[in-house]
All heavy atoms as an XYZ file, in Angstrom:
794
protein
N      77.647    175.391     60.224
C      78.829    174.579     60.138
C      78.415    173.117     60.409
O      77.686    172.858     61.360
C      79.829    175.175     61.143
C      80.857    174.250     61.546
C      81.813    175.016     62.523
N      82.444    173.961     63.344
C      83.225    174.206     64.324
N      83.426    175.448     64.706
N      83.754    173.251     64.959
N      78.939    172.221     59.637
C      78.665    170.786     59.811
C      79.952    170.043     60.232
O      80.991    170.228     59.667
C      78.193    170.199     58.463
C      77.929    168.726     58.529
C      76.794    168.190     59.192
C      78.793    167.830     57.935
C      76.564    166.860     59.230
C      78.530    166.463     57.981
C      77.441    166.000     58.628
N      79.795    169.273     61.277
C      80.950    168.574     61.828
C      80.673    167.095     61.716
O      79.620    166.612     62.108
C      81.109    168.938     63.283
C      82.523    168.765     63.812
C      82.645    169.331     65.200
O      82.454    170.551     65.392
O      82.870    168.524     66.089
N      81.588    166.370     61.163
C      81.451    164.925     60.996
C      82.122    164.255     62.194
O      83.343    164.373     62.351
C      82.106    164.485     59.664
C      81.862    162.973     59.408
O      81.139    162.360     60.150
N      82.481    162.513     58.356
N      81.360    163.573     62.957
C      81.934    162.872     64.135
C      81.846    161.388     63.903
O      80.850    160.825     63.525
C      81.098    163.199     65.367
C      81.202    164.628     65.765
C      80.497    164.845     67.082
N      80.528    166.256     67.403
C      79.688    166.869     68.233
N      78.754    166.130     68.769
N      79.796    168.104     68.431
N      82.980    160.764     64.103
C      83.038    159.275     63.967
C      82.546    158.693     65.277
O      82.899    159.157     66.364
C      84.443    158.803     63.707
O      84.839    159.231     62.437
N      81.709    157.684     65.149
C      81.261    157.006     66.316
C      81.685    155.549     66.216
O      81.634    154.985     65.153
C      79.761    157.056     66.431
C      79.228    158.415     66.766
C      77.715    158.396     66.978
O      77.078    157.481     66.554
N      77.210    159.415     67.638
N      82.124    155.032     67.319
C      82.553    153.609     67.391
C      81.506    152.824     68.118
O      81.151    153.186     69.212
C      83.887    153.493     68.040
O      84.821    154.311     67.348
C      84.377    152.072     68.037
N      81.038    151.803     67.526
C      80.103    150.900     68.179
C      80.863    149.702     68.668
O      81.624    149.073     67.898
C      78.993    150.471     67.234
C      78.047    151.549     66.783
C      77.063    150.956     65.751
C      77.245    152.063     67.960
N      80.690    149.421     69.884
C      81.326    148.196     70.441
C      80.255    147.161     70.665
O      79.208    147.428     71.242
C      81.992    148.517     71.780
C      83.140    149.500     71.729
C      83.685    149.773     73.148
C      84.260    148.986     70.878
N      80.490    145.980     70.167
C      79.540    144.892     70.340
C      80.180    143.906     71.334
O      81.315    143.473     71.197
C      79.257    144.208     69.053
N      79.442    143.584     72.349
C      79.885    142.632     73.317
C      79.041    141.326     73.133
O      77.824    141.384     73.169
C      79.690    143.124     74.746
C      80.558    144.284     75.082
C      80.101    145.576     74.951
C      81.890    144.071     75.456
C      80.911    146.675     75.236
C      82.713    145.156     75.733
C      82.240    146.469     75.661
N      79.739    140.256     72.919
C      79.074    138.990     72.786
C      79.277    138.216     74.064
O      80.435    137.888     74.386
C      79.633    138.181     71.561
C      79.324    138.864     70.257
C      80.278    139.648     69.631
C      78.102    138.747     69.684
C      80.036    140.284     68.457
C      77.782    139.387     68.513
C      78.770    140.155     67.866
N      78.245    138.003     74.781
C      78.307    137.254     76.012
C      78.141    135.784     75.729
O      77.070    135.351     75.299
C      77.214    137.747     76.983
C      77.195    136.912     78.273
N      78.170    136.988     79.197
C      76.319    136.010     78.669
C      77.884    136.155     80.161
N      76.748    135.550     79.898
N      79.231    135.054     75.882
C      79.135    133.599     75.647
C      78.923    132.940     76.981
O      79.730    133.054     77.901
C      80.427    133.110     74.998
C      80.351    131.691     74.550
C      81.583    131.285     73.755
O      82.014    132.032     72.851
O      82.109    130.187     74.047
N      77.823    132.220     77.096
C      77.537    131.582     78.376
C      78.553    130.443     78.634
O      78.935    129.763     77.713
C      76.091    131.089     78.454
C      75.810    129.876     77.571
C      74.381    129.419     77.747
O      73.468    130.251     77.908
O      74.192    128.210     77.749
N      78.988    130.330     79.875
C      79.887    129.229     80.209
C      79.256    127.874     79.898
O      78.049    127.729     80.059
C      80.153    129.394     81.697
C      79.460    130.585     82.131
C      78.600    131.082     81.029
N      80.026    126.963     79.434
C      79.522    125.642     79.076
C      79.024    124.919     80.319
O      79.671    124.950     81.372
C      80.585    124.811     78.380
N      77.842    124.274     80.188
C      77.373    123.453     81.289
C      78.149    122.164     81.297
O      78.552    121.636     80.271
C      75.867    123.144     81.086
N      78.355    121.614     82.503
C      79.007    120.307     82.603
C      78.027    119.303     83.216
O      77.082    119.671     83.925
C      80.265    120.410     83.522
O      79.870    120.922     84.793
C      81.287    121.321     82.939
N      78.255    118.054     82.933
C      77.432    116.947     83.461
C      77.958    116.611     84.861
O      79.089    116.168     84.989
C      77.440    115.754     82.512
C      76.874    116.144     81.135
C      76.626    114.609     83.137
C      77.048    115.051     80.088
N      77.148    116.870     85.883
C      77.580    116.624     87.236
C      77.051    115.302     87.808
O      77.575    114.785     88.759
C      77.257    117.796     88.194
C      78.001    119.053     87.765
C      75.745    118.086     88.207
N      75.975    114.835     87.231
C      75.451    113.508     87.605
C      75.285    112.679     86.342
O      74.436    112.986     85.501
C      74.112    113.661     88.345
C      73.593    112.344     88.948
C      72.311    112.580     89.745
O      72.259    113.495     90.529
O      71.368    111.822     89.513
N      76.104    111.690     86.184
C      76.161    110.916     84.947
C      75.089    109.844     84.860
O      74.446    109.518     85.849
C      77.548    110.294     84.797
C      78.642    111.369     84.758
C      79.922    110.776     84.204
C      80.962    111.869     84.098
N      80.916    112.673     82.944
N      74.871    109.321     83.652
C      73.894    108.287     83.430
C      74.289    107.005     84.143
O      75.481    106.732     84.285
C      73.735    107.995     81.933
C      73.249    109.122     81.042
C      73.296    108.711     79.602
C      71.814    109.445     81.438
N      73.330    106.239     84.548
C      73.543    104.924     85.185
C      72.950    103.855     84.292
O      71.941    104.059     83.667
C      72.913    104.907     86.563
C      73.569    105.894     87.531
C      72.864    105.900     88.865
C      73.478    106.799     89.898
N      73.596    108.167     89.503
N      73.596    102.677     84.308
C      73.079    101.523     83.534
C      71.717    101.119     84.117
O      71.501    101.239     85.327
C      74.056    100.370     83.608
C      75.346    100.596     82.819
O      75.332    101.536     81.966
O      76.286     99.906     83.066
N      70.840    100.642     83.240
C      69.522    100.166     83.632
C      69.353     98.750     83.149
O      69.664     98.430     81.995
C      68.443    101.074     83.022
C      67.054    100.506     83.263
C      68.547    102.474     83.535
N      68.886     97.873     84.057
C      68.562     96.488     83.655
C      67.095     96.274     83.887
O      66.573     96.591     84.960
C      69.389     95.487     84.516
O      70.760     95.790     84.353
C      69.115     94.068     84.083
N      66.370     95.741     82.881
C      64.966     95.494     83.020
C      64.501     94.438     82.059
O      65.317     93.929     81.278
C      64.168     96.811     82.791
C      64.602     97.743     81.656
C      64.060     97.324     80.331
C      64.180     99.138     82.005
N      63.237     94.111     82.124
C      62.655     93.095     81.269
C      61.985     93.739     80.046
O      61.535     94.878     80.108
C      61.596     92.270     82.041
C      62.204     91.436     83.115
C      62.101     91.815     84.436
C      62.848     90.227     82.823
C      62.658     91.063     85.491
C      63.421     89.467     83.837
C      63.324     89.892     85.142
O      63.885     89.150     86.150
N      61.914     92.941     78.978
C      61.245     93.414     77.762
C      59.847     93.849     78.109
O      59.146     93.190     78.874
C      61.241     92.294     76.727
C      60.812     92.737     75.354
C      61.043     91.675     74.289
O      61.240     90.497     74.629
O      60.979     92.039     73.117
N      59.404     94.977     77.539
C      58.061     95.468     77.792
C      57.995     96.500     78.921
O      57.001     97.233     79.054
N      59.061     96.658     79.701
C      59.125     97.642     80.742
C      59.626     98.986     80.189
O      60.162     99.048     79.109
C      60.027     97.199     81.906
C      59.494     95.999     82.644
C      60.419     95.632     83.789
O      61.636     95.762     83.737
O      59.858     95.098     84.796
N      59.436    100.053     81.000
C      59.925    101.378     80.613
C      61.329    101.574     81.224
O      61.576    101.190     82.367
C      59.046    102.506     81.146
C      57.663    102.510     80.473
O      57.510    101.814     79.446
O      56.785    103.207     80.954
N      62.234    102.117     80.442
C      63.609    102.415     80.947
C      63.737    103.911     81.128
O      63.396    104.708     80.225
C      64.635    101.929     79.934
N      64.194    104.345     82.316
C      64.369    105.768     82.556
C      65.867    106.064     82.779
O      66.521    105.392     83.571
C      63.612    106.198     83.820
C      63.732    107.696     84.048
S      62.653    108.233     85.375
C      63.234    109.899     85.588
N      66.332    107.085     82.132
C      67.697    107.560     82.255
C      67.637    109.027     82.660
O      66.764    109.768     82.252
C      68.438    107.416     80.928
C      68.545    106.031     80.445
C      67.521    105.485     79.618
C      69.574    105.217     80.810
C      67.610    104.156     79.192
C      69.645    103.879     80.383
C      68.667    103.374     79.576
N      68.596    109.410     83.513
C      68.607    110.772     84.073
C      70.011    111.261     84.242
O      70.872    110.462     84.611
C      67.863    110.768     85.425
C      67.924    112.100     86.127
C      67.240    112.015     87.492
O      66.463    111.081     87.742
O      67.502    112.943     88.314
N      70.237    112.502     83.941
C      71.534    113.124     84.277
C      71.259    114.560     84.688
O      70.202    115.133     84.348
C      72.535    113.015     83.173
S      72.115    113.859     81.650
N      72.205    115.162     85.416
C      72.051    116.541     85.875
C      73.231    117.347     85.372
O      74.370    116.867     85.315
C      72.017    116.591     87.399
C      70.733    116.115     87.959
C      70.646    116.354     89.474
N      69.437    115.754     90.023
C      68.255    116.338     90.061
N      68.101    117.555     89.597
N      67.229    115.721     90.585
N      72.939    118.590     85.026
C      73.970    119.522     84.590
C      74.353    120.488     85.713
O      73.601    120.631     86.697
C      73.452    120.331     83.365
C      72.987    119.486     82.150
C      72.554    120.416     81.046
C      74.086    118.568     81.697
N      75.460    121.109     85.536
C      75.975    122.051     86.563
C      75.084    123.277     86.625
O      75.053    123.976     87.675
C      77.398    122.460     86.214
O      77.498    123.053     84.924
N      74.332    123.584     85.554
C      73.435    124.719     85.564
C      72.475    124.582     84.424
O      72.685    123.779     83.501
C      74.204    126.037     85.441
C      75.028    126.109     84.186
C      75.847    127.409     84.166
N      76.251    127.674     82.779
C      75.448    128.099     81.808
N      74.204    128.347     82.037
N      75.934    128.324     80.612
N      71.393    125.368     84.463
C      70.457    125.394     83.345
C      71.175    126.014     82.157
O      72.070    126.857     82.317
C      69.233    126.245     83.698
C      68.388    125.611     84.767
C      67.085    126.373     85.043
O      66.521    126.949     84.094
O      66.726    126.391     86.227
N      70.849    125.517     80.987
C      71.542    125.981     79.760
C      70.656    126.089     78.567
O      69.637    125.430     78.507
C      72.715    125.050     79.467
O      73.434    125.526     78.334
C      72.240    123.647     79.168
N      71.019    126.960     77.674
C      70.309    127.069     76.377
C      71.080    126.268     75.319
O      70.652    126.241     74.175
C      70.185    128.527     75.930
O      71.481    129.098     75.831
C      69.333    129.326     76.908
N      72.210    125.674     75.699
C      72.917    124.821     74.763
C      72.040    123.652     74.284
O      71.203    123.176     75.071
C      74.214    124.237     75.406
C      75.252    125.272     75.683
C      76.404    124.587     76.480
O      76.279    124.313     77.643
N      77.482    124.360     75.776
N      72.273    123.213     73.088
C      71.548    122.028     72.580
C      71.983    120.822     73.363
O      73.187    120.531     73.510
C      71.842    121.833     71.083
C      71.113    122.869     70.243
O      70.133    123.430     70.739
O      71.632    123.099     69.130
N      71.016    120.085     73.823
C      71.256    118.803     74.525
C      70.617    117.712     73.666
O      69.521    117.946     73.089
C      70.699    118.818     75.920
N      71.266    116.580     73.552
C      70.736    115.520     72.669
C      70.947    114.160     73.320
O      72.030    113.855     73.843
C      71.470    115.557     71.302
C      70.984    114.504     70.299
C      69.530    114.744     69.871
O      69.221    115.783     69.336
N      68.720    113.799     70.062
N      69.918    113.310     73.206
C      69.976    111.932     73.629
C      70.218    111.037     72.388
O      69.693    111.364     71.314
C      68.676    111.483     74.288
C      68.409    112.122     75.632
C      67.691    113.232     75.873
C      68.846    111.628     76.887
N      67.674    113.455     77.236
C      68.368    112.474     77.875
C      69.618    110.491     77.301
C      68.631    112.288     79.226
C      69.834    110.301     78.624
C      69.365    111.215     79.588
N      70.972    109.946     72.612
C      71.237    109.004     71.506
C      71.038    107.594     71.988
O      71.304    107.241     73.126
C      72.698    109.128     71.068
C      73.096    110.428     70.483
C      73.468    111.478     71.286
C      73.030    110.645     69.097
C      73.831    112.713     70.716
C      73.376    111.860     68.553
C      73.789    112.907     69.338
N      70.556    106.719     71.057
C      70.550    105.286     71.220
C      71.583    104.779     70.196
O      71.315    104.900     68.993
C      69.187    104.639     70.982
C      69.123    103.146     71.010
C      69.636    102.576     72.336
C      67.693    102.652     70.757
N      72.709    104.301     70.677
C      73.831    104.007     69.806
C      74.291    105.361     69.236
O      74.557    106.303     69.986
N      74.336    105.449     67.905
C      74.702    106.773     67.291
C      73.477    107.446     66.684
O      73.599    108.398     65.959
C      75.826    106.599     66.274
C      75.444    105.602     65.155
O      74.359    105.025     65.201
O      76.259    105.428     64.248
N      72.266    106.968     66.995
C      71.041    107.511     66.439
C      70.444    108.555     67.389
O      70.144    108.226     68.559
C      69.983    106.402     66.191
C      68.701    106.997     65.649
C      70.540    105.367     65.237
N      70.303    109.809     66.966
C      69.697    110.853     67.836
C      68.238    110.530     68.104
O      67.491    110.052     67.207
C      69.799    112.132     67.018
C      70.565    111.836     65.779
C      70.719    110.360     65.677
N      67.791    110.687     69.298
C      66.415    110.392     69.707
C      65.565    111.704     69.762
O      66.081    112.752     70.146
C      66.376    109.719     71.081
C      67.068    108.372     71.134
C      67.074    107.840     72.575
C      66.421    107.369     70.231
N      64.325    111.561     69.358
C      63.377    112.669     69.408
C      62.267    112.286     70.373
O      61.964    111.091     70.565
C      62.784    112.943     68.031
C      63.798    113.240     66.974
C      64.604    114.493     67.253
O      64.052    115.476     67.786
N      65.892    114.462     66.977
N      61.648    113.236     70.986
C      60.504    112.971     71.852
C      59.285    112.554     71.016
O      58.923    113.288     70.096
C      60.195    114.197     72.700
O      59.520    113.852     73.873
N      58.726    111.394     71.302
C      57.541    110.923     70.591
C      56.819    109.917     71.485
O      57.069    109.843     72.667
C      57.901    110.297     69.227
C      58.938    109.165     69.346
O      58.873    108.393     70.281
N      59.875    109.110     68.407
N      55.914    109.103     70.930
C      55.122    108.186     71.763
C      55.983    107.075     72.371
O      55.616    106.472     73.404
C      53.972    107.573     70.990
C      54.336    106.635     69.869
C      54.739    107.346     68.568
O      54.565    108.589     68.436
O      55.216    106.652     67.648
N      57.178    106.792     71.850
C      58.057    105.766     72.376
C      59.208    106.328     73.230
O      59.792    105.635     74.043
C      58.643    104.907     71.252
C      57.598    104.153     70.485
S      56.509    103.118     71.511
C      57.651    101.876     72.038
N      59.568    107.580     73.009
C      60.690    108.217     73.744
C      60.203    109.515     74.363
O      59.785    110.425     73.657
C      61.860    108.572     72.785
C      62.244    107.459     71.905
O      62.353    106.282     72.346
N      62.460    107.684     70.616
N      60.235    109.569     75.671
C      59.801    110.786     76.362
C      61.026    111.540     76.872
O      61.737    111.038     77.721
C      58.895    110.450     77.500
C      58.339    111.720     78.190
C      57.430    111.330     79.365
O      56.606    110.433     79.209
O      57.578    111.978     80.436
N      61.324    112.674     76.295
C      62.488    113.491     76.690
C      61.993    114.693     77.481
O      61.057    115.392     77.085
C      63.240    113.936     75.421
C      63.830    112.728     74.730
C      64.340    114.934     75.810
C      64.469    113.036     73.381
N      62.593    114.838     78.684
C      62.132    115.940     79.555
C      63.327    116.730     80.103
O      64.430    116.243     80.231
N      63.018    117.967     80.431
C      63.977    118.867     81.067
C      63.266    119.614     82.185
O      62.204    120.204     81.962
C      64.555    119.912     80.064
C      65.570    120.809     80.758
C      65.220    119.219     78.881
N      63.851    119.551     83.370
C      63.275    120.259     84.509
C      64.463    120.916     85.200
O      65.187    120.266     86.008
C      62.525    119.314     85.414
C      61.470    119.992     86.229
C      60.565    118.962     86.903
O      61.012    117.878     87.270
N      59.294    119.295     87.051
N      64.709    122.202     84.924
C      65.869    122.842     85.501
C      67.152    122.268     84.982
O      67.417    122.243     83.771
N      67.957    121.708     85.897
C      69.203    121.124     85.472
C      69.095    119.589     85.217
O      70.063    118.942     84.832
C      70.317    121.324     86.572
O      69.860    120.706     87.743
C      70.583    122.815     86.784
N      67.914    119.061     85.439
C      67.660    117.603     85.316
C      67.131    117.270     83.906
O      66.113    117.812     83.496
C      66.633    117.191     86.365
C      66.287    115.751     86.380
C      65.312    115.497     87.558
N      64.835    114.148     87.539
C      63.597    113.775     87.291
N      62.703    114.725     87.008
N      63.226    112.538     87.286
N      67.845    116.389     83.240
C      67.434    115.924     81.895
C      67.078    114.462     81.979
O      67.854    113.655     82.539
C      68.561    116.138     80.877
C      68.821    117.573     80.598
N      68.479    118.161     79.367
C      69.321    118.560     81.345
C      68.818    119.447     79.411
N      69.332    119.692     80.583
N      65.924    114.094     81.456
C      65.474    112.719     81.541
C      65.074    112.148     80.157
O      64.686    112.877     79.258
C      64.274    112.553     82.460
O      63.204    113.405     82.012
C      64.626    112.886     83.888
N      65.220    110.867     80.066
C      64.800    110.089     78.890
C      64.086    108.876     79.369
O      64.564    108.104     80.174
C      65.989    109.668     77.975
C      65.660    108.658     76.906
C      64.756    109.272     75.840
C      66.980    108.125     76.315
N      62.838    108.651     78.887
C      62.114    107.438     79.188
C      61.852    106.730     77.890
O      61.234    107.294     76.972
C      60.753    107.708     79.927
C      61.029    108.459     81.227
C      60.014    106.412     80.143
C      59.768    108.935     81.925
N      62.339    105.498     77.783
C      62.063    104.615     76.606
C      60.889    103.759     77.020
O      60.952    102.968     77.931
C      63.283    103.792     76.246
C      64.554    104.545     75.894
C      65.684    103.573     75.626
C      64.327    105.450     74.716
N      59.782    103.895     76.320
C      58.533    103.168     76.648
C      58.580    101.737     76.065
O      58.973    101.526     74.939
C      57.315    103.886     76.058
C      57.169    105.300     76.570
C      56.527    105.310     77.914
N      56.335    106.689     78.376
C      56.372    106.980     79.661
N      56.472    106.086     80.575
N      56.197    108.250     80.036
N      58.177    100.804     76.898
C      57.996     99.397     76.492
C      59.171     98.896     75.613
O      58.999     98.590     74.482
C      56.677     99.232     75.786
C      55.462     99.553     76.595
C      54.162     99.309     75.838
C      52.956     99.445     76.732
N      52.671    100.762     77.262
N      60.322     98.841     76.251
C      61.524     98.452     75.512
C      61.452     97.073     74.969
O      60.807     96.188     75.544
C      62.829     98.645     76.372
C      63.024    100.087     76.757
C      62.795     97.745     77.597
N      62.097     96.856     73.839
C      62.191     95.524     73.226
C      63.676     95.192     73.091
O      64.539     96.011     73.372
C      61.581     95.547     71.807
O      62.348     96.424     70.973
C      60.161     96.029     71.820
N      63.972     93.979     72.652
C      65.342     93.567     72.461
C      66.074     94.435     71.491
O      67.243     94.663     71.574
C      65.423     92.096     72.026
C      64.977     91.084     73.112
C      64.957     89.673     72.522
C      65.878     91.152     74.338
N      65.313     94.965     70.485
C      65.911     95.856     69.487
C      66.384     97.184     70.098
O      67.210     97.889     69.479
C      64.910     96.136     68.354
C      64.620     94.962     67.440
C      63.676     93.947     68.043
O      62.756     94.372     68.835
O      63.803     92.780     67.772
N      65.818     97.528     71.283
C      66.229     98.774     71.919
C      67.520     98.668     72.723
O      68.041     99.638     73.232
C      65.094     99.232     72.908
C      63.822     99.629     72.151
O      63.953    100.202     71.058
O      62.774     99.316     72.695
N      68.017     97.445     72.866
C      69.287     97.210     73.592
C      70.426     97.951     72.940
O      70.505     98.043     71.712
C      69.646     95.709     73.654
S      68.640     94.800     74.798
N      71.233     98.551     73.742
C      72.393     99.306     73.222
C      72.767    100.386     74.162
O      72.238    100.518     75.263
N      73.703    101.190     73.713
C      74.236    102.256     74.587
C      73.362    103.526     74.428
O      73.053    103.960     73.357
C      75.676    102.540     74.133
O      76.158    103.638     74.870
N      72.969    104.075     75.586
C      72.276    105.366     75.637
C      73.302    106.384     76.011
O      74.137    106.184     76.903
C      71.182    105.309     76.713
C      70.059    104.362     76.304
C      70.604    106.712     76.934
C      69.237    104.811     75.139
N      73.288    107.531     75.294
C      74.181    108.606     75.672
C      73.465    109.909     75.643
O      72.436    110.094     74.969
C      75.443    108.637     74.797
O      75.093    108.789     73.433
N      73.991    110.883     76.380
C      73.486    112.231     76.486
C      74.648    113.151     76.213
O      75.713    112.996     76.761
C      72.916    112.483     77.879
C      72.459    113.884     78.108
C      71.220    114.297     77.655
C      73.257    114.797     78.812
C      70.778    115.613     77.852
C      72.833    116.089     79.014
C      71.611    116.507     78.544
N      74.445    114.158     75.336
C      75.495    115.097     74.975
C      74.990    116.497     75.141
O      73.882    116.819     74.664
C      75.983    114.817     73.561
C      77.101    115.724     73.179
C      77.686    115.379     71.810
C      78.834    116.306     71.504
N      79.446    116.080     70.225
N      75.774    117.320     75.746
C      75.523    118.777     75.808
C      76.883    119.465     75.645
O      77.799    119.148     76.328
C      74.829    119.187     77.122
C      75.648    118.864     78.355
C      74.420    120.665     77.125
N      76.954    120.346     74.643
C      78.227    120.983     74.355
C      79.261    119.925     74.031
O      79.044    119.071     73.185
N      80.428    119.992     74.706
C      81.473    119.013     74.483
C      81.430    117.859     75.516
O      82.254    117.009     75.553
C      82.841    119.695     74.619
C      83.045    120.789     73.584
C      82.960    120.253     72.150
O      83.606    119.264     71.821
N      82.161    120.899     71.331
N      80.380    117.872     76.387
C      80.276    116.868     77.423
C      79.365    115.725     76.973
O      78.324    115.935     76.333
C      79.639    117.513     78.662
C      80.405    118.622     79.253
C      81.391    118.156     80.267
O      81.015    117.380     81.154
N      82.646    118.542     80.141
N      79.761    114.482     77.335
C      78.989    113.297     76.981
C      78.996    112.339     78.172
O      80.002    112.170     78.842
C      79.541    112.521     75.767
O      79.616    113.440     74.650
C      78.719    111.353     75.374
N      77.806    111.723     78.393
C      77.695    110.679     79.398
C      77.006    109.499     78.719
O      76.104    109.699     77.914
C      76.887    111.174     80.597
O      76.766    110.124     81.558
N      77.427    108.264     79.073
C      76.805    107.086     78.449
C      76.481    106.027     79.461
O      77.100    105.962     80.559
C      77.748    106.507     77.363
N      75.475    105.171     79.126
C      75.090    104.038     79.988
C      74.843    102.865     79.067
O      74.534    102.992     77.903
C      73.805    104.373     80.790
């Protein structure tokens, strides 16, 4: 005898709570040719995409921009800034944004 049994599969999607910015960016004043360091801290470590911007231009880590993450601490170092680098720096994670 063959019995057909229906099985129900339940899928649980665990959505991690959004990280919040608990320590915001601070303005930096320096001379041309110096390095500028920006730092912010999140409420928790996250796998959410985090992005730094100069104005509305997304920044990538390279020889002029050093982007780092250590736990909840996110840093950006702009190497040897010039007058062309002047502008608003912002950090975005999820729906949270901080600017300097």
